[in-house]
N, C-alpha and C positions, 0 to 999 in steps of 0.2 A: 421531469423529463429524464428518461433513461440515458445512460452513457452511449455515445456513438461508438462505432467499431474502432475508430482511431483512438478514442478515449479509453476504451477497454484494452486495446493493445498497449497503450501507455501505462495503464494501471497494472497490467500483467507484468510489465518490465520491472515493476517495484514489488508487487505482492505475489507473483507466481500464480500457480494454478490451484492452490488449496481452497480458494473461495469461488463459488459458482458465479456466473454472470448475473443470475437472478439475485443472489445475495448482495453482490456489489451494487447492482442497480437499486436495490432497496435502501442501501446506505446513501447513495447519491440522492434519491428522491427525498428521503427524510432530511438530509442535511441541506438540500436546496430549499426546502420549505422553511428551514430555520435561518439560513444565510441570505436567501433571496438572490443568489448568484450561482449559475450553473458551474462555471469554471472553478470557483472557490469550493463548491460542493464536491467536485471530482477530486480535487487535491485533499480536501478534508476527509473524504471517504478512503483514499489511499492511506493517509496518516492513521485514521482510525483502524484500518485493517492491520497495519504494521503493529500498532499498539496492542491490538487484540492478540496477535501472535506472540508478542512479548509476554503478555499476561498468561497465556497458555503455557509458555516455557517456564514462567515463574511458579505457577500454581500446580501444574500437572506432575512435576517430578522434582526430586531433590536436586540440589546443585552438584552433589557428589555422593558416592556410595562405595563402601568397602565390603567385600564379601570374601572371606577366606584368603586374605592377603592381596586380593586384586582390587585395585581402586579405579573407579570410573567417574569421570567428571563431565558435567554438562555446562559448566560455567562459561566455557568458550562460545557455546551456541548462544547463550543469553547476551554475552558481550557483542557478538557478531550482529545479532538482531538489533541491539541498541545502537550500534554504529550505523547499521543500515537505515534506521529511523533518522539518526542525525544527518546522514548524507542526504536523505530526502528533504529534510527540513532546511538544510543550508544550501541545497543545490537548486536546480531549476524548478523543482516542485515546491512542496511546503505551502506557505501562504502566498506564494507568487502565482501569477496567472498561468494557466495551462498553455503549453507552447506548440500545439499543432497548427501549422499554417497551410492554407489552401491557396494555390496560385491558379488564377483563372486567366488564360490568355487566348486570343483568337487563333483559330486554325488558319495558317497562311498557305495551305496547300492549294 
């Protein structure tokens, strides 16, 4: 089952806009088939997406480079991404249940 609009908004707060809705929903569908639980699949898809970004940062570029006396480093980006993953895993996301609540109350007008 694809992610709802609320779940996509929640996921975007963690993964940003670099992954399309279709790609994210493919992750959710695959993980839901493995885990058997939609809420866990949404969180696992977010975690997997963050881990994929860390992998890209690790493999796509060197951690630092020096050219003609100018030194450029990307290590802070990798550390930031790893901290972001840690924040997700220890915060309200991670292996815990997804936290969007819908309140249904009668209209008293």
